[in-house]
ZAVEXPA-861644 format. One record per residue: residue number from 0; y, x, z of N, C-alpha, C, O in turn. Coordinates in steps of 0.2 Angstrom, whole numbers, m for minus. Layout:
N
   i   n_Y   n_X   n_Z  ca_Y  ca_X  ca_Z   c_Y   c_X   c_Z   o_Y   o_X   o_Z
 NUM     Y     X     Z     Y     X     Z     Y     X     Z     Y     X     Z
...
***
This chain:
345
   i   n_Y   n_X   n_Z  ca_Y  ca_X  ca_Z   c_Y   c_X   c_Z   o_Y   o_X   o_Z
   0   m75  m116  m206   m67  m116  m205   m65  m117  m198   m61  m113  m195
   1   m69  m122  m195   m68  m123  m187   m70  m117  m184   m66  m115  m179
   2   m76  m113  m186   m78  m108  m182   m73  m102  m183   m72   m98  m178
   3   m69  m102  m189   m65   m96  m190   m58   m97  m185   m55   m92  m182
   4   m56  m104  m184   m51  m106  m180   m52  m104  m173   m48  m101  m170
   5   m59  m106  m171   m61  m104  m164   m60   m97  m162   m58   m95  m157
   6   m63   m92  m167   m63   m86  m166   m56   m83  m166   m54   m79  m162
   7   m51   m86  m170   m44   m84  m171   m41   m85  m164   m37   m81  m162
   8   m42   m91  m161   m39   m93  m155   m42   m89  m149   m38   m89  m144
   9   m47   m87  m149   m51   m84  m144   m47   m77  m141   m46   m73  m145
  10   m45   m77  m135   m42   m71  m132   m46   m70  m126   m46   m74  m121
  11   m48   m63  m125   m52   m62  m118   m47   m62  m113   m41   m60  m113
  12   m49   m65  m107   m45   m65  m101   m46   m58   m97   m50   m54   m99
  13   m43   m58   m91   m44   m51   m88   m51   m50   m85   m53   m44   m86
  14   m54   m55   m83   m61   m54   m81   m65   m51   m86   m69   m47   m85
  15   m65   m54   m92   m69   m53   m98   m67   m45  m100   m72   m42  m101
  16   m61   m43  m100   m59   m36  m101   m62   m32   m96   m65   m26   m98
  17   m62   m34   m90   m65   m29   m84   m73   m28   m86   m75   m23   m86
  18   m76   m34   m87   m83   m34   m89   m85   m29   m95   m89   m25   m95
  19   m81   m30  m100   m82   m26  m106   m81   m19  m104   m85   m15  m106
  20   m76   m18  m101   m74   m11   m99   m80    m7   m95   m82    m2   m97
  21   m83   m11   m90   m88    m9   m86   m94    m7   m91   m97    m1   m90
  22   m96   m12   m95  m102   m11   m99  m101    m5  m104  m105    m1  m105
  23   m95    m4  m107   m93     1  m111   m94     8  m107   m96    13  m110
  24   m92     9  m101   m92    15   m98   m99    16   m96  m101    22   m96
  25  m103    11   m94  m110    12   m93  m114    15   m99  m118    19   m98
  26  m112    12  m105  m116    14  m111  m114    21  m113  m118    25  m116
  27  m108    24  m111  m106    30  m113  m107    35  m107  m104    40  m107
  28  m110    33  m102  m111    37   m96  m113    44   m97  m111    49   m94
  29  m119    45  m101  m122    51  m102  m117    56  m105  m116    62  m102
  30  m114    53  m110  m109    58  m114  m103    60  m109  m100    66  m109
  31  m100    55  m105   m95    57  m101   m97    62   m95   m93    66   m93
  32  m103    60   m93  m105    65   m87  m106    72   m90  m104    77   m86
  33  m108    73   m96  m108    80   m98  m101    83   m99  m101    89   m98
  34   m97    79  m102   m90    82  m103   m87    84   m96   m84    89   m96
  35   m88    79   m91   m85    81   m84   m88    87   m81   m84    91   m79
  36   m95    88   m82   m98    93   m79   m96   100   m83   m96   105   m79
  37   m94   100   m89   m93   106   m93   m85   108   m92   m83   113   m94
  38   m81   103   m89   m74   105   m88   m72   105   m81   m71    99   m78
  39   m71   110   m78   m70   110   m70   m64   106   m68   m64   103   m63
  40   m58   107   m72   m52   103   m70   m53    96   m70   m51    92   m66
  41   m57    93   m76   m58    86   m76   m63    84   m71   m63    78   m69
  42   m67    89   m69   m72    87   m63   m69    86   m57   m70    81   m53
  43   m64    90   m55   m60    90   m50   m55    84   m50   m55    80   m44
  44   m52    82   m55   m49    76   m56   m53    70   m55   m50    65   m52
  45   m59    70   m58   m64    64   m57   m66    63   m50   m66    58   m48
  46   m67    68   m46   m68    68   m39   m63    65   m35   m64    60   m32
  47   m56    68   m36   m51    65   m33   m50    57   m35   m48    53   m30
  48   m51    56   m41   m50    49   m43   m55    44   m40   m53    39   m37
  49   m61    46   m40   m66    42   m37   m65    42   m29   m66    37   m26
  50   m63    48   m26   m62    47   m19   m57    42   m17   m57    38   m12
  51   m51    42   m20   m46    37   m19   m48    30   m21   m47    26   m17
  52   m51    29   m27   m53    23   m28   m58    20   m24   m58    14   m21
  53   m64    23   m22   m69    21   m18   m67    20   m11   m68    15    m8
  54   m63    24    m8   m60    23    m2   m56    17    m1   m57    13     4
  55   m52    16    m7   m47    10    m6   m51     3    m8   m49    m2    m5
  56   m56     3   m12   m58    m3   m15   m61    m8   m10   m59   m14   m11
  57   m65    m6    m4   m67   m11     0   m61   m14     4   m61   m20     5
  58   m56   m10     6   m50   m13    10   m46   m17     5   m43   m22     7
  59   m46   m16    m2   m42   m19    m6   m46   m26    m7   m43   m32    m7
  60   m53   m26    m7   m56   m32    m7   m55   m37    m1   m54   m43    m1
  61   m55   m33     5   m53   m37    11   m47   m40    11   m46   m46    12
  62   m42   m36     8   m35   m39     7   m34   m44     3   m31   m49     5
  63   m37   m44    m3   m37   m50    m8   m41   m56    m5   m39   m62    m7
  64   m46   m55    m1   m49   m61     3   m44   m65     7   m43   m71     7
  65   m41   m60    11   m36   m63    16   m30   m66    12   m28   m72    14
  66   m28   m63     7   m22   m66     3   m25   m72     0   m21   m77    m1
  67   m31   m73    m3   m33   m79    m5   m33   m85     0   m31   m91    m1
  68   m35   m83     6   m35   m88    12   m27   m90    13   m26   m96    14
  69   m23   m85    13   m16   m86    14   m14   m91     9   m10   m96    10
  70   m16   m90     3   m13   m94    m3   m15  m101    m2   m12  m106    m4
  71   m21  m103     2   m23  m110     3   m21  m112     9   m19  m118     9
  72   m21  m108    14   m19  m111    21   m13  m110    23    m9  m115    26
  73   m10  m103    22    m4  m101    25     2  m102    20     3   m97    17
  74     5  m107    19    11  m107    14    17  m103    17    17  m103    23
  75    22  m101    13    27   m98    16    31  m103    20    34  m100    25
  76    32  m109    19    35  m114    23    32  m114    30    35  m114    35
  77    25  m114    30    21  m115    36    22  m109    40    23  m109    46
  78    22  m103    37    23   m96    40    30   m96    43    31   m93    48
  79    35   m99    40    42   m99    42    42  m103    49    46  m102    53
  80    38  m108    49    38  m112    55    35  m108    61    37  m109    67
  81    30  m104    60    26  m100    65    30   m94    67    29   m93    73
  82    33   m91    63    37   m85    65    43   m87    69    46   m93    68
  83    46   m82    74    52   m83    77    58   m85    72    58   m82    67
  84    62   m89    74    67   m91    69    73   m85    68    76   m84    63
  85    73   m81    73    78   m75    73    74   m70    69    68   m69    70
  86    78   m67    64    76   m62    59    73   m56    63    68   m53    61
  87    77   m54    68    75   m48    72    69   m49    76    64   m44    76
  88    68   m55    78    62   m56    82    55   m57    77    50   m54    79
  89    57   m60    72    51   m61    67    49   m54    64    43   m53    63
  90    54   m49    63    52   m42    61    48   m39    66    43   m36    64
  91    50   m39    72    46   m36    78    39   m39    79    35   m35    80
  92    39   m45    78    32   m49    79    28   m47    73    22   m46    74
  93    30   m46    66    26   m44    61    24   m37    62    19   m35    59
  94    28   m33    64    27   m26    65    21   m25    70    16   m21    68
  95    22   m28    75    17   m27    81    10   m30    79     5   m28    80
  96    11   m36    75     5   m40    72     1   m36    67    m4   m37    66
  97     4   m31    64     1   m27    59    m5   m23    62   m10   m22    59
  98    m6   m22    69   m11   m19    72   m17   m24    71   m23   m21    72
  99   m17   m30    70   m23   m34    70   m27   m34    64   m32   m37    64
 100   m24   m31    58   m28   m31    52   m30   m24    51   m26   m19    48
 101   m37   m22    52   m40   m16    51   m41   m14    44   m47   m14    42
 102   m36   m13    40   m37   m11    33   m32    m6    31   m28    m4    35
 103   m32    m4    25   m28     1    23   m22    m2    19   m22    m8    18
 104   m18     3    16   m12     1    13   m14    m3     6   m10    m7     4
 105   m19    m2     3   m21    m6    m3   m22   m13    m2   m20   m17    m6
 106   m25   m15     5   m26   m21     6   m20   m25     9   m20   m31     9
 107   m15   m21    11    m9   m25    14    m4   m27     9     0   m31    10
 108    m4   m24     3     0   m25    m3    m1   m33    m5     4   m37    m5
 109    m7   m35    m7    m8   m42    m9    m7   m47    m3    m5   m52    m4
 110    m9   m44     3    m8   m49     8     0   m50    10     2   m56    10
 111     4   m45    10    11   m46    10    14   m50     5    19   m53     6
 112    11   m49    m1    14   m52    m7    13   m60    m6    17   m64    m8
 113     7   m62    m4     6   m69    m3    10   m72     3    13   m77     3
 114    11   m68     8    15   m70    14    22   m71    11    26   m75    14
 115    24   m66     7    32   m66     4    33   m73     1    38   m76     1
 116    28   m75    m4    29   m81    m7    34   m81   m13    36   m75   m15
 117    35   m86   m16    40   m86   m22    45   m90   m20    44   m96   m19
 118    51   m87   m20    57   m91   m19    58   m92   m12    60   m88    m8
 119    56   m98    m9    56  m100    m2    53   m95     2    47   m93     1
 120    57   m92     7    55   m87    11    55   m80     9    53   m76    12
 121    57   m79     3    57   m72     0    64   m69     0    64   m64    m2
 122    68   m73     2    75   m70     2    78   m67     8    74   m66    13
 123    84   m66     8    87   m63    14    91   m69    18    90   m75    16
 124    94   m67    23    97   m72    27   105   m74    25   108   m78    28
 125   107   m71    19   113   m72    16   114   m79    15   110   m82    12
 126   119   m82    17   120   m90    16   117   m94    21   117  m100    19
 127   114   m92    26   111   m96    30   114   m95    37   119   m91    38
 128   112   m99    42   114   m97    49   113   m90    52   108   m87    50
 129   117   m88    55   116   m81    58   109   m80    62   108   m84    66
 130   105   m75    60    99   m75    63    93   m80    62    88   m79    64
 131    94   m85    57    90   m89    56    89   m90    48    92   m86    45
 132    85   m95    46    84   m96    39    78   m93    37    75   m89    40
 133    76   m95    30    69   m93    28    68   m86    26    63   m84    24
 134    74   m83    25    74   m75    24    70   m71    28    67   m66    26
 135    69   m74    34    65   m69    39    57   m69    37    54   m65    39
 136    55   m74    33    48   m73    31    47   m67    27    43   m63    28
 137    52   m66    21    51   m60    17    52   m54    21    48   m49    19
 138    57   m53    26    57   m47    30    51   m46    34    49   m40    35
 139    48   m51    37    42   m50    41    36   m48    37    32   m44    39
 140    36   m51    31    30   m49    26    30   m41    24    25   m38    24
 141    36   m39    23    37   m32    21    36   m27    27    33   m22    27
 142    38   m30    33    37   m26    39    30   m25    40    27   m20    42
 143    26   m31    39    19   m32    40    15   m27    35    10   m23    37
 144    18   m27    29    14   m22    24    15   m15    25    11   m11    23
 145    20   m13    29    21    m6    31    17    m4    37    15     2    38
 146    17    m9    42    14    m8    49     7    m8    48     3    m4    51
 147     4   m13    45    m3   m14    45    m8    m8    44   m12    m6    49
 148    m6    m4    39   m11     1    37    m9     7    41   m13    12    41
 149    m4     7    46    m3    13    50    m4    13    57    m4    18    60
 150    m4     7    60    m5     6    67   m11     2    69   m12     1    75
 151   m15     1    64   m21    m3    66   m26     1    70   m26     7    69
 152   m30    m2    74   m35     2    78   m39     7    75   m41    13    77
 153   m41     6    68   m46    10    65   m42    16    63   m45    22    64
 154   m36    16    61   m31    22    59   m30    26    66   m30    32    65
 155   m28    23    71   m27    26    77   m33    30    80   m32    35    82
 156   m38    27    80   m45    30    82   m46    36    78   m48    41    80
 157   m46    35    71   m47    40    67   m43    46    68   m45    52    67
 158   m36    45    69   m31    50    71   m33    54    77   m33    60    78
 159   m35    50    82   m37    53    89   m43    58    88   m44    63    90
 160   m48    55    83   m54    59    82   m52    66    78   m55    71    80
 161   m48    65    74   m46    71    70   m42    76    73   m42    82    72
 162   m38    74    79   m34    78    83   m36    78    90   m32    76    94
 163   m42    80    92   m44    79    98   m40    84   104   m39    82   110
 164   m38    89   101   m34    93   105   m26    92   106   m22    95   110
 165   m24    87   102   m17    85   102   m17    77   102   m15    74    97
 166   m18    74   108   m18    66   108   m11    64   107   m10    58   105
 167    m6    68   108     1    65   107     2    63   100     6    60    98
 168    m2    66    95    m2    64    88    m2    57    87     1    54    83
 169    m7    54    91    m8    46    90    m2    42    92     0    37    89
 170     1    44    98     7    41   100    13    42    95    17    37    94
 171    13    48    92    19    50    88    18    46    81    23    43    78
 172    12    45    79    10    42    72    12    35    73    15    32    69
 173     9    31    79    10    24    80    18    23    81    20    18    77
 174    22    27    84    29    25    86    33    26    79    36    21    77
 175    32    32    75    35    33    69    34    28    64    38    25    61
 176    28    26    63    25    21    58    28    14    60    31    11    55
 177    28    12    66    31     5    68    38     5    67    41     0    65
 178    41    10    69    49    10    68    50    11    61    55     8    59
 179    47    14    57    49    14    50    48     7    46    52     5    42
 180    42     4    49    41    m3    46    47    m8    48    49   m12    44
 181    49    m7    55    54   m12    57    61   m11    54    64   m15    53
 182    62    m4    52    69    m2    49    69    m5    42    74    m7    39
 183    63    m4    39    63    m7    32    63   m14    31    66   m17    27
 184    60   m18    36    60   m25    37    68   m27    38    70   m32    35
 185    71   m24    42    78   m26    44    83   m24    38    88   m27    37
 186    81   m19    34    85   m17    29    84   m22    23    89   m24    20
 187    78   m25    22    77   m30    17    81   m36    19    85   m39    15
 188    81   m38    26    84   m44    28    92   m44    27    96   m49    26
 189    95   m37    27   102   m36    26   104   m35    19   109   m38    17
 190   100   m31    15   102   m29     9    97   m31     3    99   m30    m3
 191    92   m34     5    87   m37    m1    90   m42    m5    94   m46    m3
 192    87   m42   m11    89   m47   m16    82   m51   m19    79   m47   m22
 193    81   m57   m18    76   m60   m21    75   m60   m28    69   m61   m30
 194    80   m59   m32    80   m57   m39    76   m52   m40    74   m51   m46
 195    75   m47   m36    71   m41   m38    64   m42   m38    60   m38   m41
 196    61   m48   m36    54   m50   m36    54   m53   m43    55   m59   m44
 197    51   m49   m48    50   m53   m54    44   m55   m56    43   m59   m61
 198    39   m53   m52    32   m55   m54    30   m61   m49    30   m60   m43
 199    28   m66   m52    26   m73   m48    19   m73   m47    14   m70   m51
 200    17   m76   m42    10   m77   m40     7   m83   m43    11   m88   m45
 201     0   m83   m45    m3   m89   m46    m3   m94   m41    m6   m92   m36
 202    m1  m100   m42     0  m105   m37    m7  m109   m37    m8  m112   m42
 203   m10  m110   m31   m16  m113   m31   m15  m121   m32   m11  m124   m28
 204   m18  m124   m36   m18  m131   m37   m22  m135   m33   m28  m137   m35
 205   m20  m138   m28   m25  m141   m22   m27  m148   m25   m32  m150   m23
 206   m23  m151   m29   m24  m158   m32   m30  m157   m37   m34  m162   m38
 207   m31  m151   m41   m36  m151   m46   m43  m150   m44   m47  m150   m48
 208   m44  m148   m38   m51  m146   m35   m51  m145   m28   m46  m146   m24
 209   m56  m142   m26   m57  m140   m18   m53  m134   m17   m50  m131   m21
 210   m53  m133   m10   m49  m128    m7   m53  m121    m9   m50  m116   m10
 211   m60  m122   m10   m64  m116   m12   m62  m114   m19   m61  m108   m20
 212   m61  m118   m23   m59  m117   m30   m52  m113   m30   m50  m108   m34
 213   m47  m116   m26   m41  m113   m25   m41  m106   m23   m37  m102   m25
 214   m45  m105   m18   m46   m99   m14   m49   m94   m20   m46   m88   m20
 215   m54   m95   m23   m57   m91   m28   m52   m89   m33   m52   m83   m35
 216   m49   m94   m36   m44   m92   m41   m39   m87   m39   m37   m82   m43
 217   m36   m89   m33   m30   m84   m30   m33   m77   m28   m30   m72   m30
 218   m39   m77   m26   m42   m71   m24   m44   m67   m30   m42   m60   m31
 219   m46   m70   m36   m48   m67   m42   m41   m64   m45   m41   m58   m48
 220   m36   m68   m45   m30   m66   m49   m27   m60   m45   m26   m55   m48
 221   m27   m60   m38   m24   m55   m34   m28   m48   m35   m26   m43   m36
 222   m35   m49   m35   m39   m43   m35   m38   m40   m42   m37   m33   m42
 223   m38   m43   m48   m38   m40   m54   m31   m37   m55   m30   m31   m58
 224   m26   m40   m53   m19   m37   m53   m18   m31   m49   m16   m26   m51
 225   m20   m31   m43   m19   m26   m38   m24   m20   m41   m22   m14   m41
 226   m30   m21   m43   m35   m16   m44   m33   m13   m51   m34    m7   m52
 227   m30   m16   m56   m28   m13   m61   m23    m7   m60   m23    m2   m62
 228   m18    m9   m56   m13    m4   m53   m16     1   m49   m13     7   m49
 229   m21     0   m45   m24     5   m41   m27    10   m46   m27    16   m44
 230   m30     8   m51   m33    12   m56   m27    17   m59   m28    23   m59
 231   m22    14   m60   m16    19   m63   m14    23   m58   m13    29   m59
 232   m13    21   m52   m11    25   m46   m16    31   m44   m14    36   m43
 233   m22    29   m44   m27    34   m43   m28    39   m48   m29    45   m47
 234   m28    37   m55   m28    42   m60   m22    47   m60   m22    53   m62
 235   m15    45   m58   m10    49   m57   m10    53   m52    m8    59   m52
 236   m13    51   m46   m14    56   m40   m20    61   m42   m19    67   m40
 237   m25    60   m46   m30    64   m48   m27    70   m52   m29    76   m52
 238   m23    67   m57   m20    72   m62   m15    77   m58   m15    83   m60
 239   m11    74   m54    m6    78   m50    m9    83   m45    m7    88   m43
 240   m15    81   m42   m19    85   m38   m21    91   m41   m22    97   m38
 241   m23    91   m47   m25    96   m52   m20   101   m53   m21   107   m54
 242   m14    98   m55    m8   102   m57    m5   106   m52    m1   111   m53
 243    m6   104   m46    m2   107   m41    m5   113   m38   m11   113   m36
 244    m3   120   m39    m6   125   m38    m7   127   m30    m3   125   m26
 245   m12   130   m28   m14   132   m22    m8   136   m17    m7   135   m11
 246    m4   140   m21     1   144   m18     6   140   m15    10   142   m10
 247     7   133   m17    12   129   m14    11   128    m7    15   128    m3
 248     4   127    m5     3   125     2     4   132     6     6   131    12
 249     2   137     3     3   144     7    10   145     8    12   149    13
 250    15   144     3    22   145     4    25   142     9    30   145    12
 251    23   136    11    27   131    16    25   133    23    27   130    28
 252    19   137    24    17   138    31    22   142    35    24   147    33
 253    23   139    40    28   143    45    35   140    44    39   143    48
 254    37   137    39    44   134    38    44   127    39    42   123    34
 255    47   125    44    48   118    47    51   114    41    48   109    39
 256    57   115    40    61   111    35    57   110    28    57   105    26
 257    55   116    25    52   116    19    45   112    20    43   109    15
 258    42   113    25    35   110    27    36   103    27    32    99    25
 259    41   100    31    42    93    31    43    90    24    40    85    23
 260    47    93    20    48    90    14    42    90     9    41    86     6
 261    39    96     9    33    97     5    27    92     7    24    89     3
 262    26    92    14    21    87    16    23    80    15    18    76    13
 263    29    78    15    31    71    13    29    70     6    26    65     4
 264    31    75     1    30    74    m6    22    74    m7    19    70   m11
 265    19    78    m3    11    79    m4     9    72    m3     4    70    m6
 266    11    69     3     8    63     5     9    57    m1     4    53    m2
 267    14    58    m4    15    53   m10    11    55   m16     9    50   m19
 268     9    61   m17     6    63   m23    m2    62   m22    m5    60   m26
 269    m5    64   m16   m11    64   m15   m14    56   m14   m20    55   m16
 270   m10    52   m11   m12    45   m12   m18    44    m8   m23    40   m10
 271   m19    46    m2   m25    45     2   m25    39     6   m20    36     7
 272   m31    36     7   m32    30    11   m30    32    19   m31    38    21
 273   m26    27    22   m24    28    29   m30    30    34   m29    33    39
 274   m36    27    32   m42    28    36   m44    36    36   m48    38    40
 275   m42    39    30   m45    46    29   m40    51    30   m41    57    30
 276   m33    50    29   m28    55    29   m28    59    35   m26    65    35
 277   m29    57    41   m29    60    47   m34    67    47   m32    72    48
 278   m39    66    44   m44    71    43   m41    77    38   m42    83    39
 279   m38    75    33   m35    80    29   m30    83    32   m30    89    32
 280   m25    80    36   m20    83    39   m22    88    44   m19    93    45
 281   m28    86    48   m31    90    53   m33    97    50   m33   102    53
 282   m35    96    44   m38   102    41   m33   107    39   m34   113    38
 283   m27   105    38   m21   110    36   m19   114    43   m13   113    44
 284   m23   118    45   m21   121    52   m16   126    51   m13   129    56
 285   m15   128    44    m9   133    43    m2   130    45     3   134    45
 286    m2   124    45     5   120    46     6   118    53     1   117    56
 287    12   118    56    14   115    62    12   108    62    10   105    57
 288    12   105    68    10    98    69    16    93    66    14    88    63
 289    22    96    66    27    91    64    27    89    57    27    84    55
 290    26    94    52    24    92    45    18    88    44    18    84    39
 291    13    89    48     7    85    47     8    78    49     5    74    47
 292    13    77    54    15    70    56    18    67    51    17    61    50
 293    23    70    48    26    67    42    22    65    37    23    60    34
 294    17    69    35    12    67    30     8    61    32     7    57    28
 295     7    60    38     3    54    41     7    48    41     4    43    41
 296    14    49    42    18    43    42    20    41    35    20    35    33
 297    22    45    31    24    44    24    18    41    19    20    37    15
 298    12    44    20     7    42    16     5    34    16     5    31    10
 299     4    31    22     3    24    21     9    20    20     8    14    19
 300    15    23    20    21    19    18    22    19    11    24    14     8
 301    22    25     8    23    25     0    20    31    m3    20    36     0
 302    16    30    m8    13    35   m12    12    32   m19    15    27   m21
 303     9    36   m24     9    35   m31     5    28   m32     8    23   m35
 304     0    27   m29    m4    21   m30    m1    15   m27    m1     9   m30
 305     3    16   m21     6    10   m18    12     8   m22    14     2   m23
 306    15    13   m25    21    11   m30    19     7   m36    22     3   m39
 307    13    10   m39    10     6   m44     8    m1   m43    10    m5   m46
 308     5    m2   m37     3    m8   m35     8   m13   m33     8   m19   m34
 309    14   m10   m30    20   m14   m28    23   m17   m35    26   m22   m35
 310    23   m12   m39    27   m14   m46    23   m19   m49    26   m24   m52
 311    16   m19   m49    12   m24   m51    12   m31   m47    12   m36   m51
 312    13   m31   m41    12   m37   m37    20   m39   m36    20   m45   m35
 313    25   m35   m35    31   m38   m34    36   m38   m40    40   m42   m41
 314    35   m33   m44    39   m31   m50    43   m25   m49    44   m22   m44
 315    44   m22   m55    47   m15   m56    53   m14   m52    55    m9   m49
 316    58   m20   m53    64   m19   m50    64   m18   m42    68   m15   m39
 317    59   m22   m39    58   m21   m32    55   m14   m30    57   m11   m25
 318    50   m12   m34    47    m5   m33    52     1   m33    51     6   m29
 319    56     1   m38    60     6   m39    66     7   m34    69    12   m33
 320    67     2   m30    71     2   m25    68     3   m18    71     6   m14
 321    63    m1   m17    60    m1   m10    56     6    m9    56     8    m3
 322    52     9   m14    49    15   m13    53    21   m11    51    24    m6
 323    59    22   m14    63    28   m13    66    27    m5    66    32    m1
 324    68    21    m4    71    20     2    66    21     8    67    24    13
 325    59    18     7    54    19    12    52    26    12    50    28    18
 326    53    30     7    51    37     8    56    41    12    55    44    17
 327    63    39    11    68    43    15    68    40    22    69    45    26
 328    67    34    23    66    32    30    60    34    34    61    36    40
 329    54    34    31    49    37    34    49    44    36    47    47    41
 330    52    48    31    52    56    32    57    57    38    56    60    43
 331    63    53    38    68    55    43    65    52    50    66    56    55
 332    62    46    50    60    44    57    54    48    59    54    50    65
 333    49    50    55    44    54    57    46    61    60    44    64    65
 334    52    64    57    54    70    59    57    70    66    56    74    70
 335    61    64    67    64    63    73    60    62    79    60    65    84
 336    55    57    77    50    56    82    46    62    84    44    63    90
 337    44    66    79    40    71    80    43    77    84    40    80    88
 338    50    78    83    54    82    86    54    80    94    54    85    99
 339    54    74    95    55    71   102    48    72   106    47    74   112
 340    42    70   102    35    70   106    32    76   105    28    79   109
 341    32    79    99    28    85    98    32    92    98    29    97   100
 342    38    92    97    42    98    97    41   101    90    37    99    86
 343    45   106    89    45   110    82    39   114    82    39   120    81
 344    32   111    82    26   115    82    22   113    76    17   116    75
***
C-alpha cells in the first residue's frame, strides 16, 4: 500500500525528463538516422536544427553560469546601487558594457533575466523621482540583453573577417546595434510595465545551504528553462528554413527596399548565432551591403529562438510586445545607419 502511494506521488522533475529523453533518443538513434537519411527535407531540417542548437548551446551554458553567479552575488538591489541613478546614464552604461561579455544572444537572455530581477528593479520610473528610481535596473538589463550579443569583440572580429573588403561594415553594425539597444532600453523605461513579466525566477535560499548550492540550483533552473525554449525555436527555424523556396532570395536581389524587408524577416526566421551570422551575410553576394547589414543587426536582437526564450524566461505578455517593437526599431535603425555609413549599395 505504501509502495503504491509512493508511486502515485512520484512525478519526474525537469532534469529527469531531460535524462529520459536523451536515453530514449540514444536507443532510437539507428531508426531515426535511417529515416533522416532517406528523407532529404528532413535531413536539411535536421542539419539546420543541429547547427542552430550546437552553435548556441556553449554560449547558453556560459550565460546560465553567469546568471547563476548573478543570482548569488549580484542582487537587483545591489545592481541598482552600482548603476548610475539616472535612467539615461544607466542605459548607456549597460549598452557599452555589453561589449564585455563575449557570448551570443542565447546566453544574454538568462543573464538579463537575472539582472532584471522580480519586482524590485524590474519596473519603470513611473511614480519615482525624475531620472531616478529602481526602474533603471530593468531598462539597463534589457539594453544589455540586446547589446551584448551584437557588439562584443568576438562578433566584431568575426564581422571584420567575413567582410575584409568592407571594414565599414564593422562600424555600421556596432553603431546600429548599440543604438537599437539604447532605444529599446529607453522605451522600456518610458512605456514598460512590470506586470508583463509573468514568469518568476527561482530564488536562491542562502540560509538553507552554501552559496555553491544556491548557484547550482539557479544555474540548473535557468539552463533547463532556456534550453527547452531554445529547442522549440531551433525546430521552428529548421522547419521554416526548408519551407522558404530559393527563388525568394533571387527575387529580392537588386531591390533595396524589398531587400531590407526580406533580409530583416530572414534574420528572424534563420535564427543564426551572432558569432556565425556575418559569414552567412557575406556569402549573399547577390545582395547590396545595406540589406546584409539589416540582417546582421536584426538577427541578434530578435529571431524565432529568442522570441521563444524570452517568452519562457520573461513571459508571453512581455515577448509579444518586446519582440515586434525590437524588430521595427532594429530594421529602421540599421537602414538609417547603413545609408549614412555604407550608402545604398
